[in-house]
N, C-alpha and C positions, 0 to 999 in steps of 0.2 A: 643936429643931434645924431649920434651914432646909433645905427639900427643893428641889433644883434641878429646874425644869420644862424638859423638852426639847420644843421647839416645832417645828412645821412652818408653812409659809406660810399665813396666814389665821387661825391660832389666836391667842387672846388670854386674858388672865387679869387679875384684880384685883391691883393693887399694894398691898401691905400696908406698904411702906416708903416714906418720904418723901425719904430721902437715898440717892442711887444713883450708881453708875458704869455707863456703857454704853460698851462697847468693840467696835470692829470689828477682827477679826483675819484678815487674808488668809492663805490657805494658802501662796501663793507670789507674790512681787512681782518682776517683772523689773527689773534695775538701771536701765533707761531709762524706767521707768513711774513717774509721780508721782501718788500717790493723795491726794485731799483729802476730808475729812469736814466736813459742815455740818449745821445744824439750823435749822428755821423755826418760829417761834412764831405760831400761826394763830388768827384770831378765828372767829366763827360763820360767816363767809362763806368759810372756808378760805383766807384771805389774811392776809398780815402787816398789822398796823395801821400800822406805819411801817418804814422800812428798818433801824431799830435792832433789829428782831425777826428779823433774819437773822444767824446765827452762822456765821462761816467764817474763813479764814486771815487776812483783813484786819480782822476784827472778832470776835475769839475769845471774848468774854465779855459777858454781861449780868448783872452781879452783883446788880442790883436785882431781876432775875427768877430768880436762883439757878441760872444755867447758865454753865459754863465749858468751853472746848474746848482740849484739848492736841493741837495739830495734828500733832505728831511721832508720838505713839503712837495717834492716832485714838480718844482716850478723852474722853468727855463726863462732866462731874460735874453732877448735878442735885440741887437742894434744892427739892422741889415745893411746900413750904409758902410759899415766896416768890413763886411764880408768880401773876401778876395774874389775878383772876377773868375778865377779858376774854379771856384765852388759853384756848381750848377744846381745842386740839390742838398737840402738838409732833411735827414730822416730822423724822426722821433720815435723812440721805442721804450718799452717797459719789459722787465724780466723779473721772474720770481727766483730769488737766490736759493740755490740748492733745491729747486722745485722737484726735480726728478727723484732725488734721494728721499725727499720727504713726502712724495706722492701728492704734491700740490700742483695746482694749475690755475689758469685764469677763471675757470668756472667757480672757484672759491670766492672770487671777488663780486660775483653776481652781475655787476654793471660798473662801467666807468664813464665819467664825463670829462671831456676835453674842453677847456675854456681858452679862448684867445682873447687877450685884453690889451687895450692901449696902455703903454708903459706910463705915459704922463698923467692920464686922467683916471685910469683904472676901470674905464667903461668896457663892457663886454662887446667884442666885435663878432665873435662866432662861438657857437657851442655845438659839440658833437657828442651825443649819448650813444654808447655802444653796449648792447647786451652781451655779456661774456659768459652767460650761464651754461653755454654749450661748448665753450672753448677748452679743449683738453691740453693745449700747448702751455709751455712755461715761458714763452717769449711772445711779444705782441708789437707789431708795427702799427702805431695808432694814428699817425699823420705824417705829412711831409710838406716842405716848402720847395718850390722849384722856380727857376728863372723862366720867364716867358716873354720873349722880345726884351723890352726894357723895364719889365716889372717883375715882381715876385707874386706867385700864386700859392695859396694854401689848399691842400687836398686832405679830406678826411679819408683814412685808409681802413683801419680796423681789421688787419690781417694777422692771423696767428702764425708763429714760426716755431718749428720743432727744434728742441734741443737746448734752449737756454742762452745765456749771454755769450759763452765762448764761440759756439758755431755761428751765432748771429754776427759777432765781430769778425770772424773769419770770412763770412759771406761778403762783407763789405771791404775785405782786403787788409784787415788789421792782423799783424803778426803778434801772436800772444804766447806767453810762457805758460807755466802750469796754472790752470784756472779752476773754475768751479765745476766744470763738466768736461766730457770727452766727446769728440765728434768723429764719426767714421769717414767723413768727407775729407778729401785732400785739402791741404792748406792752399788758398789762392795766393798768387804772387802779388806782393804790394808794389805800388808804383815806385816807391822809394824805399829800398831795404833799410830797416832801422839798425842801429848799432846794438840794440838790446831788445829782446821780446818784451812786450808790455805785460804787466802783472795784473791779472784779473782776480786774483785770489783775495778773499776776505773771510775772516773767521768770526762767527757770532757765538758768544757765550750764551747758551740758551737757559741754563738753570742756575739758581742761586748756589754758590759754593763751587761752581765749575771753574777750573783754573787752566791756564796755558802759559808757557814760558817763551820768551823771545830767544832766538838763537844767541848763543854766547859769543861775545866778541872780545878780542884782547883789550886790556885796560887802556882807556883813552880813545877807543875806536867805535864806541856805540853810536856817537853822534847825537842828534836831537831827537827826543821823544815828544811828539805833539799829541795832546789830549784835547780833542775838539768836542764841545757841547753844542748841539743844535736842537731846536724845538720849534713848535708852532705856537705863536703868541695867542692866536685866536682863530676862529673859523674864517674861511675865505669870505670876504665882504663882496657882495654882488648886488647890483641894482637891475640886472637883466632878467630875462625870462626864467632862467634857472637860478633863482635867488636862494641864498642860504642865510640863516640867521647869524647875527654878529654878537659875539660875546665880549666881555671885558678883557683888557690886555693883562698879561702876566709878565712880570720881570723876574726871570729865572737867572740865578747867579751860579757861576762855577767857582770852585775853590778846592783847596786841599790842606790836609795836615801832613807834616813831614817829621820824621825822626831820623837822626844820624846815628851811625854806629857808635859814636862816642857819647851818645845820650842826649844831646841837645834837641829840642823840639820847637815847633812853631807852626804858623799857618799862613796861607796865601789866599786872599779874596779881595774883591773890590770894596766890600764893606770895611770901612776903616782905612781905605786906600793902601792896603798891604799887597802891592802888586809884585813884590819880590825883585830879584835880579838874576839874570842868566849867567853872568860871568864872575860873580862872587857869591858867597853864601847868602841865600840858601840854594843857589844854582837852579832856581825855578822862577818862572816869570809868567804872569797873567797878561795877555796882550791887549785886552779891551774889556769894556763893560757894555754888552749889548742889551739895552733896556727894552727892546721891541720884540726880539725873537724873529726879526725879518732880515737880519744880516745874512748875506750869502755864506760868510765864513763862520758865523756864530761866535762863541767865545773859545779861547784856546789857552791851555796851560802848556808851557814849553819847559821841558826838563833837560838840562845839559847832561846828556848821558856820559860824557867823558869823565864826570865826577860820580858816576853811579856807585862806584866802590865805596864811597863815603856814606851812602844812604843805608838805612835799615829797612824803612818802609814808608809808603806814601798812601794816604787815604784820600781818594777823590770823592768829592761830594757836590751836591747842588742844593739850593734852597730858594724858596719863593720869597723874594724881597718885597714885592708888591703884588696885590691881586688875591683873589680867593683861592685857597688851596684846592686845586682840581688837577691832579696829576694825569688822569685819563684824558684831560683836555689838551695837555701840552705836547703829547707824543714825543717825549725827549729821548735822546740817546747820546752816548759818547762814542767816539771813534779814536782809537789809539793808533798813531802812525809812527813808524820808525823806518829809516832808510833800508831798502832792499829786503824788507820783511812784510809779511801779510798784514793788512789792516785788521785790527781786532775791534769788534763792535759789541757794545753792551747797551741794550735797550731797557728803558724803564717800563717793563711790560707787566708789572704788578703795581697796584696803586693803593695808597692810604690817603684819602682826601681829608682826613682829620689831622694830618701832620704837615709841617712846612719844610722839613729837611729830608734829604735822601742821601744815604751813603751808597755810592754807586759801585765803586771798585777799590780793591786794595792791591797796590803794587809792592812787592817784597823783593829784597835782595836775597836770592838763594844761590850761593856760590858764585856771586857776581852776575848771575842771570837775572833778568827782569821777569818775575812771575806775576801774572795778573789774575785776580780772582773776582768773580762777579758777586756783589753783595746785594744791592737794591733793597736796603732796609730803611725804614722811615722812622723819623724822630720828631719831637715837638720843637727842639731847639739845638743849638750847638753843644750846650753843656751835656745834654742827655746822650747825644751821639758820642761825645768825647769819652764819657764814662763807659759806654758800651764797648769801646775799643781800647780802653785803658791808656789814654794819651797823657792826661794830667795838666792840661792848660786851664787857665782861668779866663773867664769871659766877662765883658761889660758891654753895655748897649752901645752900638755904633751907628754911623750913618754914612751916606756917600753923596 
């Protein structure tokens, strides 16, 4: 039987398991605070060997090194047998996005719990509870793993770091471009100079009706637009000392309504198996139907931006296919990604638990630019949402 170790800052222990989950669980997160989790794969000089060794929201996986990040649930999956011998330490951190600008810090979270679990059984191996009520910093190094002789050891750290994600990344040797913050410290030299600075920027649409446009590209050069939906299906299940209650699972589906400049309309969603096609009309494709909320990648709508000039507008929505409507429970968000441009995040930060559908965002063609507007409006069904935005489709009961 696996015994859960209850750690304090500075304590360490030998890891007997090679396949692990590490989760950071805040005690309380204000609705306006955006928490990001990251990891750094470090060499003997305590620096990354390349910018690829930095795991964060714009670069959430190094499968060749056995590490994946679920940005929504702040959970890292590690397969230590795949980690290169040149990696001597893995540092795990959390930062508050735009914390300095918003006057936010880790004291707003009150307390965090770090859980280490066995990947195969889900049993807790270690737990580390850190009181952050006095932490004025916007970055936190919460734990690390390091090689010791022929084994890996885990250490509880709990150390604040001044300045946010950009100076933290620079501290470990990452060469960054324009990011969320500015550091007065000189840039450390990376072990391997990259061909292009890494992009730390992310834009969060905070208020309903707030809009932003992607940079305009020549026709046929916009590339793919990826809209990622991620959510938590249920609270973390635990049988250890720091147990948490388990709720029912929720199947949250991603979809969209589209309208072309010439007037034709339609919809993409898993319900009814309308997955679309990327290379012929409607030039939109849904990549999968994640029924658990536990997929690292979530669900993704891909839009072929080379045909953006043909579109008039796209309404991105999600709905609860199975489970009790409880939007505050799922902690959902979408992230819009486009090559060489800042990620755009829209969180479902207001809730209507008596409704099953949420219109999340509207993408509109404005002079061939992509304009994104935050909606986060709730409806009882597809038809009522359709009427609200004047689409004009007819709906029948479907299944998947």
